[in-house]
N, C-alpha and C positions, 0 to 999 in steps of 0.2 A: 810540712813535716819537720819538727824540731829535733835538736840533738838528743834531748832527754828521751824522746820517743824511740830514736834509733838505738840508743844504749839499751833500752828495755827489749827492743826487738832482737838485738844481738845476743843478749842474755838468754832470751827465750829460745833462740836457735841453738845456742851452746848447750842449754839444758837438754834439749831434745837429742842433740848429737851425743851427749854423755850417756843418755839413757840407751840409745841405740848401741853404743860401744859396750855398755855393761851387759846388755842382753845377748849381744853377739858372742861374748866370751863364754857363755854357758848354754846357748841355744843356737838353733839354725833357722834360716829363713824357711818359711813355708812357701814363699814365692821367689822365683828367680830374681836375683838382684838387678840384672840388666833389664828385665821386663818392667820393673818398677820405675827406674830412673831415666830410661832413655829419652822419653818425651820431655821431662823437665830439663834434661841435659841439652836437648835441642833448643829449648827456649833460652837457656843460659847462653848458648852460642849466639842465638839471634840478638839477645840483649847486648852482648859484647860487640857484635857487628854494628848495632845501632849507635853504641857509644863511640866506637872508632870513627864511624862515618860523620858523626856530629861533634867531633872532639873539640872544635873551636868554641862551641856554645854550651858545653857540658858544665853543669853546676854540681855542687856537692850532693844534693838530693838525688840527682840522676843516677849516681853510682850505687845508691842503695837499692836500686831495682835489681841488682845482681843477687840480692838476698832472696828474692821471691822464688825463683826456680829451686834454689837450695832448700828453702823452707818447705816447698811442696814435696820435694824428694824425701825429706826427713819425715814429714807427716805420713806419706804413703808407706814408707818403710816401717814406721812405728805401728801403724794400724793393719799392716798385712803380714807382719813377720811371725806371728804366733802359729804354733802347730795346732792341728785340729784338736788334740786332746787337752791342750792348755788354753785354748781360746774360748772364752765364755761369751757367746753372742748375746745371751740374755742380759748380762750386766751392761753391755754396751747399749742395748735398747733401753734398759732402765735408766741409764745415764742420760740418754737423749730425752726420754719422757720427763725426767726431773727438770732438765733445762727448758723444755717446752712449757711445763707448768709454771716455772719461775718467771719466764718471759711473759707468759699470759697474764700473770698476776701484776707484774710491773707495768705492762702496757695498759691494763685496765685502770690501775691506780693513776697512771699518767693522764689518761683521758678523763676519767670521772672526777678526779680530785686535782685537776690541773691548777687551779688558782691557789690551793693550799700547799701543793708540793712542787710547783714548777721550779722554784729556786734550788731546792734540794736535788732534783733530777738534772737540772742544767749544770750544777757544780760537778756531778759525777759523769757527765757525758760530754757536752759541748763546751763546758767551762764558762760559757757566757750565754745570756738569753738571746734567742733568735726568734723573731716574730713569725718566720715561715713555719716554725714547728709548733705554733700555738694550737693546743688541744689536739695533738697528734701523738699516737703511741710510737715511741722509738726504742723502748726496752733499755738495754745497756749500750746502745749504739749512739752515734752522733747525728744520725738522720733516719728518715723513715724507710728508705729502700732496703737496707740490710735486715731491719726488723721484719718488714713485710716478706722478705725473701725466706727467712728462717720459719716464720709462721706459715708461709705457703707450703713448705715441705711438711710441717707438722700436720696441716690439713690433709695433704695428699696421703701421707703415711697412715694417719689415723682413720681416714676414710676407707682405704684399702684394707687395713687391719680389721676394721669392724666387719667388712664383708667376709673376710676369710675366717676370722676367729669368733665373730658374733659376741664380743664382749662390750658391755655398756660403757666401760671407761674410754674405749676408743671412739664411740659415738659422741660422748661428752667432750672429749679432747678435740674431735673434729669440729664440733659446733663452736666451742670456745676459740679454737685457732682461727676458724673462718671469720668470726667476729673481730678477732685481733687484727687480721689482715685489713678489715674494714676500718678499724680504729686507727691504723697506721695512715690511712687515706692515700696509700700508694696505688695510684690508678693502674700502673703497669702490673703490679702483683695481683690486684683484683681481677683485671682482665685475664691474666694467666690462670687464676683459679677457676673462673667461669669456663675458660677454654678447656681446662683439665676435666671438669665435671661433665661437660658435653662430650668431649673426646673419649673419656674413659667409659661412660655409660654406653656409647655406641660400640666401642671396642669390646667391652665385656659381654654385651648381649649377643654378639655374633660369634663368640667363642663356643666351641662345642662341649668342652670338658671342664669348664670352670664352674665352681660350686656357688650356691646361694644366689642364683640370678634373680629370685623373687625380691631379695633385699634391694638389689640395684633398681629393679622396676619400681618398687615402692618409693625409693629415694628420688628417682627420675620423675615419677608422677608428682611427688611433693613439690619439687622445684618448679615443674612445668605448670601445674594446675593450682598451686596454693601460694608458693613464695613469690613467683614472678607477678601474679595479679595483685598480691599485697603491696609489693614495691611500686607497681605501676599506679595504684590508686592512692598511694601515700607519698608521692614525690615531694610534697611540701615539707613533710617531716624530715625526709632525708636531706633535702636542700638546706633546711635549717640547722641540722646537726652534722651533716657531712657536705657542706657547701663546696669545699675544694674538689671532692670527688664528682658531685653532680655537675658543677660548672665545667670541669675538665672533660667529662664524657659528652656533655651537650655541645661544647665548643668543638670537640673532635667530630661529632656527627654533622654539625651545621657548617663548619668551615674546613674540615679535612685536616690532614697532617700539617700542612704548611701554615694554616691559620691557628692551630692549637699551640699555645705558648710553650708548653713543656716539650711536646713532640717536635715543634718547630725549632726549638733550641738545639735538640739532638741532631736534627737534619742539618742545621747550620754548622754544628761541630764536625759532622761527617764531611761536609763540603770543605771546611777548613783543613781537615786531615788530608783530603784529596789534593787541595791546593798546595800544601807544603810537601806532599810526597812527590816521588818521581813520576814520569809519564806512565811507566809500567812498574808499579810498586811491588816488585817481587820480594824485597827484603825491607826492613825498617829503615826509616830516615833519621831517627834519633829518639831520645826520650822526651825532650822538649819541655820539661817542667819550668824552665826559665823563660820561655817565649811563646809556648802554646799550651798553657795550663787549661784545666777544665774540660778535658776530653772525657766526658762521663760515660757515654755509651760504649759497650763492648766493641762495636763495629768501628767507631772512630779511633778508639784507643789502640786496638790491635792492628788496624790498618797502618797507623802511623808508626807505631813502635816495632812491629814485627813483620809488616808487609803481608802480602797475599800468602806467602809460604807459612807464616805463623798462624794466620787465620785458618788456612786449610788444614794445618797440622792439628790445631785445636778441635776443629769440626770433625776431622777424621777420628781422633781419639775418643771424642764424645759419642760419635755415631757407633763406634765399635762397642762401647760400654752399653749403649741402648740395646743393640742386637743381642749381645752376650748375656746381659743381665735378664733380659726377657726370656731367653732360653733356659737359664738357670732357674728363674722363678717358675716357669711352666713345669720344669722337671721336678721341682720340690713342693708343688702346690698341695699335694695330699700327704706327702711324707713329713714335711716340716713347713706348715703354713705360715709360721712367724717369719722364718727366713724368706719364704716366697713373697710375703707382703712387703718386706723391706726392699728386696731386689726389684719388685715390680714398681714400688714407689720411686726408687732411684731411677728406674727406666723412664717413667713418665716425667719426673722432675727434670731430668737432663733433656728429654725430648722437647720440653717447653722452654729450655734455656734461651733459644733464639728470641722468644718474646719477653721473658722475664729479665734478660740482660740488655734490653733496648734502652731503658732509662739510665742504667748504671752498670758498670762492669763489676758486679758484686763479688765474683770469685777472686778479684784482686784485693778486696778489703782484708786487712790483717786479721780481724776476728773471724771473718767468714771463711777464709782459706782453710783454717783448722776444721771448721764445721763441715765444709763441702768435701775437702780432700780426705778427711778421715773416713767418710762414707765410701769414697772411691777405694780407699785402702782396705776397708772391711770387705767390699765386693771382691777385690783381688784375692784376699785371704780365703773367702768362701769359695771362690772359683778354683783356687789351688787345692783346697781341701776336698772339693768335689771330684777333682781329677784324680787325686790320690786314692779316694774311696773307690772310684770306678776302675782304677788300674790295679786295685787289690793291694 
């Protein structure tokens, strides 16, 4: 992480803070201030504790971790602060859809026109050519994981939106987003997507009052009786065009987690985090960028930096959002299916975070935190608006 990047990051945070201050002068929160910032504030405290405990080994880059909880707080405030009458949910969804379409186009160009455009894309993303990214879609990111992560949500959201709204654009976006996840060749995100389709179809079909179950049955039948047999009988095609994915899954099946290179690396990182931590890791031991870099998985990163208390705090907050967003989605499924589709998508997206964050702690990425926590902020705003309507 270089100084130029941190200057940009500070400028970005300062701009958000200025926006919050400007809006606060003429508007009021739709959400309680304390309910938005108390969890980021706890992580700020845990970060300070880690820095103090490891003060002898702290390097300059470690101190910039203090900006992350501040950044999350500001993002949550910005996206949850609007009143019901001034908050245009449709514009937010339209903005997401524009981003999804743009990333899909960029990802497709990166994969299908790799040889012609690779130098151009490397200049604007990683700044240098990296062999590991050969013929993989990365969008505007520096690696495949965040691109697959964003496309995963696009698949989930458009899948559920198609079921609720029955609009062809959502079906098309779901199909294109699903292929985009494949083009990223992120095995973790592909596995998460398959898990979602299986879990959601079972969940949806056992619900009593959810609409359009015939669509879910048709989609489940298509995947079960058409798509899976096609994949199974054309493994040579997928091995030729997506060798990284096929090799990864076959290695995982034949050798298990320990023998699988990518998963094995994550397990070794977790063992290293345990080794450097206390015997009972209640709080973080340090940031460790100078001597224990490369803690990619959410589990190793959070265990070392925030301890069990930080991990449990994060899990508790996500679990609360899962339960509450599901309740809100169920309550608005007939009155406002667009909002219901968004909330149910967020519910399943967060429910599958334990799997999707195994390879990399995506919610810690600078570009991803705005994407992810803006959705959490919108959920908080919708929750507050719903409470105000119910209270009259």
